[in-house]
N, C-alpha and C positions, 0 to 999 in steps of 0.2 A: 504494500500500500504506500503510495507516494505521499509526501507531506500534504500536497494539495487535496488528494483523495482523503487523507486522514482528516483534514479540516472539514471536508464535506461530510465525512462519517460522523464526527462529533456534532456538527450542525444538524444533521439529520436525526441523530439520537436526541438532541435537545428538542427539536421541533416535534418529533414523534411523541416524546413524553409530554411536551407542553400541550399537544393537541388532545391528550387523554385527560387533562386536568379538569375539563368540563364534564367528564363522565360522572353520572349520579353516584355510582358505587364502584369501588375498586375490587371488592370482594362480595360474595354473597353474604348478606348480613349474618353475623355470628355473635354469640355471647362469650364473654370471658369471665371465668370464675377461678377459684383455686382451692386446693386442699392442702394437706400437710406435705405433699410431695412436689407439686408443680402447679404452674398455671394450667388451667383447663380451657382450651380453645376449641370452640364448637364441639364440646363434649369429649375431647381427647386431651390427655396429659401431653405436654410438650417439653422437650429439653431444648432450650433456646440459647442461641449465640447472638449477642447484640454488639453493634458497632457504634461507638460514640462519634458523632459528627456535630459540630456546632455551626449552624447555618450562617451566622454573621462572620465567621472566620474564613469564609470562602465567598465567591460571587455566585449569583444564581446560575450563571453560565457553567460553573464548575459542578453544581449539584448533581445533575444527571450522571456524569461520569463517576463521581465519588460514590453515589448510590449503587451504580452498576458494578464497580470494583468491589464494593463491600459484599454484594450478593455473590459475585464470582468467588470471593474469598470464603464463602460459607456462612455469611451472616443471615439470620432470619429476621432480625430487628435492627432498626436504627434508633439510637437514643440521642436526645438533645435536651439541653436546658432551654428555658425561655428567659430572654434578657430584658428585664423590666426597664432599665435605663435606656435601652435602645428603642423600645416600643413606646415609652411615654417620657420623652426628654423634657417636656413641659407638662405640668399637671393638667390632665384633661385633654391634652393634645397627643393623639396617637400616631404612631408611624409603623405601618405594616407594608412597607415598600422596599424595593431593592434588596439589599442583604438582609433586611428584616422582614421580608415577605414570608412569614411563618406559614401561612395557608398554602402558598405555592410549594414550599419545601415539603410539607406534610403530604400534599397531593402527589408530588414527585416520588416520595417514598412509596405511597400506595400504588402508583402506576408502575413502579418497579417490582411489585409483588412482595414487598417487605412490610412488616409490622412496624409500629412506632411506639416508643416509650417516651412520653412527654413529661419532662421534669419542670414543673411550673415554679416551684420554690415558694415565693419569688426570689429568695436569697439563693445565689448560685455559687458563690466563691469563685471557682473556675479560673483563678488568676486573672479575673476580669475587673475592670475599673469599678471600685467601690462595691465589689461583690455582686454587681448587677443592680444595686439600688440606685434610683435616680437621686442626684444630690439635693434636689429641691425637697426631698422627703425629710431631711434633717432640720429644715427650717420650720416645720409644722410645730406650733407651740405645744409643749408638754410631751413630745413624742419620745419614746424609748424603743429602739428597734428590738424585735424578736423576743418580746416578753408580754406579760399580761397588761399591755398598755393600750387603752382605748383608741387613741389617735392612730397608733400603728396598726392595730387590728382592723380598723375601719378602712385604711388605705390598702392594706394587704388583701382584704376580702374583695374590695372593689376591683383590684387588678386581676386576682385569680378568677373571679367571676367573669370578668371581661374575656379572658382567654378561654375558659371553659365554654362560655356562651358562643364565642366565635367558632370554636371547633364544632359545636353542636349545629350552629346555623349552616356551616359548610358541609354537614353530614360526614364528619371525619372520624366518628367513633365506630368501633367494630360493629355494634348493633345497628348502625346505619349503613354498613357496607364500607366503612372507612378503615384506615390502617391502625388507628390508635387503640392499643390493647391495655395500656397501663399509664397511670399518672403518678406524679410525685408531689407531695406537699412538704415544705421546709427542706432542709439540706444539712446533714451532719450537725444537727442541733445538739445532739448528745455530747459533743465535744465541749460545749460552752454552757450547757443548761445549768450547771451548778452555780455559775456566776450570778444567776438571777433568782436563786432560792425558790421559794414557793411560787413566785410569779412565773418562773420557767416551767414548772410542772403544770400549772393551770393553762399556760400558753399552748403546751403540747396537746392537751385535751381539747382546747378550743380549736386549734388548727385542724385537728382530725374531724371534729364535728362540722366545722365550716366546710371542709373539703367534701365530705360525704353528703352534705345538704345540697350540694350543687347538682346532684343527679346526673353525674357523668356516665354512670352505667358501666364503668370498668374499675378494676382494683386500683387502690392507692398504696404507695409505699412511702416510708420514711427511712432514709438511709442513716446508719450510725445512730440509731435511736432506740436504746435498750428498753425504754418505757413506752414504746409506741402502743397506743390503745389496741384492743383485741381485734378490731376490724380494719386495722392498718398493718400492712406487712413491713416489718423492720428488716433492713438489709445491711450487707457488709460493704465497706470501702477499704481496700488495703492492697498490699502487694500479694498477700496470700489470704485466702478465706476458706481453706478446706476444713478448718476447725471451728468455723462459725456455726452457732446455733441460734435460731430466732427465739423470741421471748415467749413463744407458745408452741406446743406440739401440733397445733392446728395450722401452723403457717409453714410455707415452703422455705427452702434455703436459697436466697437470692444474693448475687454479687453485683451490685450496681456500678462499682468502679474498680476495675482491675487496672492498676497503674502500670501500663506497659512501657513507661519511660518516666520522665519527670520534666518539670518546667525549669527555666534558666533565668538567672539574674545577670544584669550587666556586670561585666568583669568576672563572670563565673565560667567554670569549665562546662563542657557539654555532656550531660548524662546519657547513657545508653543501657538498655536492659537486654541481655542476651536472649535470643529466640528460644534457646534450650530451656532456660529458666522460666520464661513466660509460659511456654507450652507445659512444662512440669506443673506450674501452679494451676493452670486451667484443668489439666487432666486430674490432678489431685482433688480439685473441687467437685468435678462430676463423679469421680471415684467414691467420694465420701458423702454423697447424697445431695449435692447441689443440682439445681435445675434451671436457673436463669443466670447467665453470665454476660457482663458487658465490658468491652475494652474501653478504658479511658486513657488515651483516645485511640480510635481506629484511624481517624484523620484529625490532626491537630489544627493545622491551618495557620492563619496570620492574625495578629492583633493590629488590624488596620487602624489608622487614625490615632486616637488617644485612648483606645479601649483596653490596653494592657493594664493589669492591676499591679499590686505590689505592696510597697513601692519597689521600683527598680527592676521590674520584669521586662524582658526583652520583647521586641516586636514579633519575632518568630515564635509560634506556638507549635513547632514541629513535634515535640513530645516523644521523639524517636518512635513514632507510630507506624503501623504497617503501611499506611499511605502517607507519604511525606507532605511537607508544607505546600509543595507545588502540585500535588496530585499524582505524583509518580509512585509506583510500588516500591516499598523498601524491602529489598531482598537480602538475605533469605527469610526475614521475619514474616512477610506476608505469605510466601509460599509454604513455609513450615507450618504456620497456623492453619492455612487452608487444608493441608493434609491432616492436621489434628482434628479439625472440624469434621472432615469426612469420616474419620475413624469414630468419632463420638456419635455421628449420625447413624453409623452402622449398629451402634449399641443402643440407639434410642428406644426401640421396642422393648428391650429387656429393662432398660432404665425406667421407662415410663410405667411399665406394668408392675414393677416391684415397689412395695412400700418401703423396703429397706434392703440393704445388701447383707450378704453373708460374709463375715470377716474371717480370714484365715491368716495366721501368723506363719510366715515362711522362713524367718530368720531373725537375728537380733535387731536388724533395721530394715527388714523386708516384710511385706505384707500383701495380701490380696483382698480385693472386694469383689464379690461375685453377685451378679444379678440374673434372675431367671424370669421367664415369661411363659405362661400357658395360655396366652390370649388367642382367641379364635380369629381367623383371618378377617371375618366380617366386621370385627371391632376395631380394625386398624384401617388407615387409608390405603388406597390401592398400591401406592409406591412402597409400602412397608409390609404388605400382607404376607409376603413370602418368608418373613422372619419369625413367624409365630412359633411358639413352643421352643425357643432357643435360649441360649445362655451367653452372657457377655461378662468379661472379667477385666479387671485392672490389676496389674502386678507392679508394685512400687518398691523401689530401692531408695530409701531416704538417707543412706550413708553418703556423706559429702565427699568421700575420697575413693572408696573402693568399689570396683565392679563386683557383682554378686551373681552366682549361679544358684538358682532355686529349682525345686521340684514342685510342680503344680499339676495335679491330676495325672501323675505318673510320667510327665514329660519334663525335660530340663529346659530352662530358659535362662539366658544370660542377660543381665540387666545392668547397664552402665550406672555409675554413681549419680545420685540426685536425678532420677528419671523414673518414668512410668511407661510400661509396655501395655498396649491395649489389645485385647483378644476379643474381637467381636463375636466369635463362636466358642470361646473358652478353650480353643485349641491352637489356632494360628495367630501369631503376633502380626498385627497389621501396621503397627506404628509404635515407635519409641520416641519419647520427647527429646532425648539427647542425640538421636541420629538424624542429622539434617541432610536430607537429599535434595532439598530445593536449591535452585540456582542462586548465586549471588549476583546482584546487579551493581556495578560500580558506578556511582554517580559522578558525572563530569560537569564541569562548568566551562562552557566553550565561549571564547571571546567573540563578540560581534565588533563592529566598528566602534571606535571611541566616540563618545558624544561630541558632536560637532555640528555647527549650524551656520546658516546664512542669516545672521542677525541684522546685518547692515546692508540691505540691498542697494542703498544709495552709494555705498563705498565699494561696490563690485568693480573690479578692474578688468577691462577688456583688452586682450592682446590683439596684435595686428591680424592674427589669423581667426579672430572672432571666438576663440575658446575662452570662456569665462574663468577667472580666478576667484573662488568664493572664499570670503573671510570666515574661517571656522573659529568661532569665538563664543565667549560667555559674556553676559551682561551682569551688572551688579548694582546694588543700592544699599547704603548703610541704614541700619535701624538706629534712629536717634536715641542717644543715651541722655534722655531728658523727658520731662513731662510734656507731652505733645497733645494729649486728648482733651477735648472740651468736656468730656465726662469725668475728668479727675475731680477729686474732692479732698478737702483738708480737714482733719480732726486732730484732737489731742490724744496721744497715746498710740500704742501698737495694737492693730487689729489682727485677728486670726485670718490666715490666708484664705481658707475656703469660705469663710463668712463674707469675704469681699468678692472673690472671683466667681463663686457659685460653679466652679469648674468649667467656666466658659473658655478658659485658657490655662496653660501651665504657668503663666508668668504673672507675678504681681510686683509692682514697683512701689517702693517706699522712698520718698524724697524729703529731705530737710536741709536747712542751711546752718552752717556752723561758723561763728565769728571767732577768728583767732587774733588776739591782741599782740602787740609788739612785746608785751611783758611775758606772754606765753612762750614766744619764740626765744626770748632771752633766757627764760627759765629752763627750757629744754637744752639749749646749747651749753649753759653754765653747768648743769647737772648731768649732762650726757644722757638725757632721758628722751625716749621716743613715745609719744602717746599711743594708746591702744584702744581699739573698739572691741568691747567684750559683750557677748550675748550668752545668756544662760543655756539656750538650746535652740537648734534649728533642725528642720526637716523639710524637704529632702535635699535641696540644693540652695545655697546662698551665694550670690555674687556681690562684691563690694566695689563700688566706683567712687572715686574722689575726683571731682572736677573733670568728669568724663573719662577718666582712666581706670581700667580694671586693676585693682591692687591686691585682690585676694578672693578666695572662695572656700566653701565648706560643703562637704557631701556626706550624707549619712541619715540614719533613721532618728538619731538623737545625738547631736554633736554640739559640744561647747566651743564657742568661738573666742579667740583672743588674737586679733589681727592688728599688727603694727600699722599705723597710718602716718602719712606725711601731709601736713596742711601748709598752705601758704598764708601769709599775713592777710587779714581782712576776711571777707566772706568766702566760704568754701561750700560747694555743693556735694552733699553726701547722698548717694543713691544706693539703695539696697534692692536687689531683685531676688525674690524667692521663687523657686520652681517646684512643681510637683512632677514626679516621674511615675505616674500611675498611683491611684488612691488605694489605701489599705483595703484588702478584699476579704480578710479573715479576722475573726475574733469577736468578743462581746463588746457591746456599747460602741458600735461603729459610728453612731451619730455624734459621739463625743470626739472621735478621731479627727485630726485636722492636719495642717501643714504650716510651713513657714516658721516665723519667729515665735518662740515661747519663752516666757519669763522676762527678766529684766534685760535691757540693753543700755550700755553706758560707755562714755569715753573716760579713760583713766590717764593719769600722768599730767594733769593740768595744774597750774600754779595755785589756783584757788580750790583745788580738790576735784573729785570726779564729777562728771556731768551726767545726770540721769536722763537719757534720751527717751526712756519709757514714758515720760510726761511731756515730751516736746510736741510741737505741732508737726505732723507728717502729712504730706500730700500723697494720695494713693491713686494709682492708675492700673487698670486691668489690661493685660495682654500686650501684644506688639502692634506697632503701627501697620506693619505688613499684614497682620491678621485682620485688623480692622478695615484696611483698604483692599484686602483680598488680592495681594500681589500674586497669588498662585493661580489666578484665573486669567484666561486669554483676554487680550484687548483691554487691559487695565490702563486707562488714560491718566490716572492720578499718580502713578509711579514714575519717577524720573530716573529711568534706567540709564546706566553709562557703560561703555565698553570696559571689560576687564582685561588688563594687559598681563602678559605672561610673567613679567617681572614684578607684579604687584605683591606687596607684603601681605601675607594672610591676615585677615581682619576678623576681629570678634564682632559678633552681632551684625552679620552681613547677610544680605539676600543675594542669590545668584539664580540666573535662569538661562536656559538654552533650549534648543529643539533637536529632536532626533527622529529618525525613521524606525518603524517597527522592524525587528529582524524577520527574515523570511521563515516560513515553515510554521509548525504548530508547537514546537518545544516551549515549555514555560520560560518566562523572562524574569530576569533579576537585575537590579542595579547593584554594581559594585561600588560601595562608598568607603572603601578602605582608606582612601586618601583624605577623608574628612575627619572632623573631630566629634562634635555632638550637635544635634539639631533635629530638624524635621524635613520631610520631603513630600512633594506633591507631583503627580503626573496627570496632565489634562484636568486639573482641579480635584482629582481624587487623592485623598490623604493617605500616602503609603504607610506612614507611621513615624515614630521616633527612630533616630539612629544614634549610635554612640560607639566609638572605637575603643572602648575600655578593654584593657588586656587582662586575660585570666592569669592566675598564678602559674609559675613555671613548673611547680611540682604537683604530684598527685596523679599523673597519668601513668598507668602501667598496664601490662598485659592483663586481659580480662579472663577470669575463670568463671564459667557459668555455675559451677558447683557451689552450693551453700546459699543461705538466705541473701537476697538482694537488698541493697539500699541505694539511694541516689548518689552516693559518693563512691560506690564500688567500681563502676566501669565508666570512667570519664575520659574524654579526649579534649584536644584543642588547648592544652596547657601552653602558656606563654604566648598566646595569640589573641587577637581581638575576639570577643565572644560572638559578635555578629558583624559581618561585612556585606553580605548579600541580602537584598531586600526584594521581596516578591512584588512584581508588577503584573497583575492579572491580564491576560491577553484581551479580555473584553474591555479593558480600560484604554486600549491602544487603538489608534487608527493607522492606516498604512504609512503615512508620512506626517511630518510637522507636529510631532507630539511635544507638548510643552512640559519641561521639567523645571520645577522651582525648588530651590534648596534654601532653608534658613539655617545658617551656620553660627554657632555660639562661640566657639573657642578658636577658630582659625583652621582652615584646611585648604586643599588644592583641588578645585573643581575640574581643572583640566585633566586630571587623571581618573575622573569618574568614567566608567564604561558600562555598556550593556552586556549582560551575560545570558547565555542559554543553558538551561538546566536539562540534562539528559542522562540516560542510562544505557549507553551504547557499548559498554564492555560488560560481558556476562561470563560467568564461569561456574563450574560445578565439579563436585568430586563425589562419586558414588561407588561403593564397593559391592562385592558379592554378598556381604553380610547385611546389606540394607534390605528393606522390605520392598515387595513389588508395589506397583502403582495401586492406589486405593480403589481405582475403578475395577480391579480384578476381584475385589472382595464383595462386590455388590449384588451378585446374582444367586439364584437358588443352588447352583453348582457348589458354591463356596459353603453354603449352610447345609448342603446335603452330602451324600457319600461320594458323589461323582467328582468332587473337586480334587485335582491332581497336583502333586508337588511341582510338576513341570510348569504349572501356571504361576509359580512363585518367583520367577526370574525378575530380579530388580531391573529398573531402567532409569536412565537419565533423561530428564525433560528440560529442554531449553526453549526459550522464546524471547522475542524482542517486544519492547513496549512501543506504543504510539504509531503502529503501522510500519515500523522498520522491519527489515529482513536481515537474516544472518548473512553477512557479506564475506566473511573470512573466518577461518579457524586458525588462531595464532598459536595454540598449543593443544596437543592431544597425545595422551599416553595411556595405554591399557597395560597394566602390569603392577608396578610398585612405585608410582610417581610420588615425588616428595613435595613438601611445601603446601602453601595455601593460595587462594585466589590472588592473582597478580605476581605470585612468586613460585609458580609451579616449576618443577625440574624433573627430568627423567630419573628413575631409580635404576637399580641393577637389573630389573626385569622390565622389558618393554616390547610390546608387539609392534613389529616394523610397519604394519599397515594401519596403525592407529589413526593417523591424520587422514588417510584416504577414506577409511570407513566413516569417520565422523563427517568429513566434508561431503561425501556422497549422501549421507542421511540428512544433513542440515543446511548446507550452503544454498542460498537463494530462497529459503523458506522463512516464514515468520516464526514457526515453531517446529520442533522435531523431537522424536523419542529414539533413544538408543538403548538396546538391551545390554545388560552387563553379563555377557556370556562368552565363553571361549569360542563357541562355534562362529559367532559373528566376526571375531578377529582372527579367524584362520587357525584355531587350535589353541592349546594351553601354552602360553609363553614361558611358564615356570611352574613345575609341579610342587604341590604341597604348600603353596602360598596363597593367601587370600588376595585375589586380584582387585584392583581399583581402576576406574576410569576417571581421569582428570581432563577437563576441557576448558579452554579459554577461547572465547569467540568475540567477534566484533559485529555489532548491528549498525546498519547505515541506511540512509535514504539519499535520493539524488541531491538534496539540498545541503548535505553535510558539509561543514566548513572545517578548515584546519585550525590549528592553534588551540587545541584542547589542553586543559590542565586537570589532572585528576584531583577530585575532592579528597 
């Protein structure tokens, strides 16, 4: 598939799904209930795999592809929060358009044949600005968030009712033929409930009653809520939930957040969770009685604009998810989990039919859980009817270091450390969580042309042969370091940041004037004293300007400031700028949380003693002039842009703009802002987000071992490098040419080195041995569950494929025998089949996907007796539009 055809494919996919959105029902109406074992959908217990996708962290144009890839990966359900501050930015004024078109997203999920779990909250946490609460909420008199507070409960009920009623009006609940099978009220409240005492307990009961009174007709959950009322399902959020038990024997075991990665702060390392450990956690959950599992996140996406929470969470919300921030599959994680899901689905009849498992101890750290079913075929849906009367088993080795050989039902099974083997028929192992047969896709960032533009058509030079010389340049304008707005105001004392800005901007200006006498100057010189500005505490960022010059800064969650200052005789302008970098999104009493200057502020070292600036007159100004005048929009006549020369000194608080053409093809696009300092970026008026080239610590990155319990510091990368340099620009925000890029730079950077990058996965590799299991598709028929299934059907195979319509253009390494190394570092071992490359090339070259059996016959005989053979392959995917200049991620 060529890139042009690929573009038409995704356009057709989007239009096809969009045309189905007006359909009255996506399913035949069905009821959803539950018992102690599972959700019961249309009268049948189900074992459900859910994929977490937050609709505002992608564009509507991306949604169909994300949903399709989730389904292909084995998901039954899509899960999302509802983001109150996105939907009601001003009290009583609702936004359900663009990235916040919740109805469209839910309908796309339904048209894709998947169910939906809607987590209304309305508190979401989610590393989202202010935890999803609109900032105007904190200004309601007497309000206390998330407790037995009448003002809060009134606002919460109003919004939750709005969402439930909207879903009902659009016929999106299961009993209406829609995809919504479950809702959530509140979110991880059990973590903070104790902070509110009796009011917290009353609030939990009220929230449950309120939710149920809305008549949604589907079950409600409360995650991490040990005291959830009897008619609300309490669920688990953690890295591992196989030991979780709900607070009633009448409730099923649900896992609403399986953290398959972690979020990242500016200046932090990048966390990664190994596919082997993630698969182990999921398999253990279903092994030990779980029935609903959700990946948080299956696709993380991007914190566009100023939506990232924190403080100090980065713009990317990739989360090391199975689908990356750009919508590309993260391999081998996505493929390994797809195989896991297929294995679990083979066990679903036995899992669903059994009220509990039979536990068998196989060793000191080895165990089995066995499920049986004697269900008649007519009680199961047609796709599962052939599995009636069968047995499924999970064999677990929870030893963190040693492989174990166990005997189960008279047969030997070898289980790697920290892994689970799944036996859909209680005989043949179909999958092991530590044996990764899925391919690895190496993410590349390919350079497009540097950003350059014809900004000065009047200055075009024409040569004598009429060939134009185009001035490739940037334009700039400085943000004034002064009070410029007519909306400024002056009051006595220091005001809290959010009380003034209402989060309409990251920036708040405090301006005052200090008179310095000749006596002060003489006093300092005589006593060798330098005055200081001291502040009890600031959060998140403070910049200090004296007479227009930046003299200092402070960064942190609660930082004490003691900044030496230099004044001139006479009047001096002191300007302080406080900034937020995402509002607090977690904890009790969020309404009391704020930003900016806290406590006293004073000048020390003066002849007549300290000056208490906390009681001085201060002039306040919200935001930037460029924000107010919307410099980031096209045809802004109020901005007096000037040409930026290559020898210009990097400037603080400067705006830059240029134009660029969209790269050819359909690969995702990113801006490389490694040459910049800190600021924000817009493309064609769309706010890409904050950027900051803060560097991670040099230490802490080491080889990752999947074995043993995971935590967010265990497997990290990117030490000694900026936390984020690439910023996603969705294709739908671009036009073919003349795309406007506007940058606001705070600390000084070089915009001439900004470039456009293409994100792709054109290098693929895999390593599969004779000891791996065959493709899961071979386990799905009656032959497998009957006596006719032959061991000859158990030949493992390697599966390779290219993403985005590309084809396998070349095989750069292939060896059947004892190849050494891992992806990108393969080497031949002492045993090698000479025809390895030709066999693989014949099977794969020129195709989008291929399968290769791991067998001696295919490679012309046994290249080495008595040795387990392995096939290692590295291949290149390409399309006609591929450009040179790739650099491996």
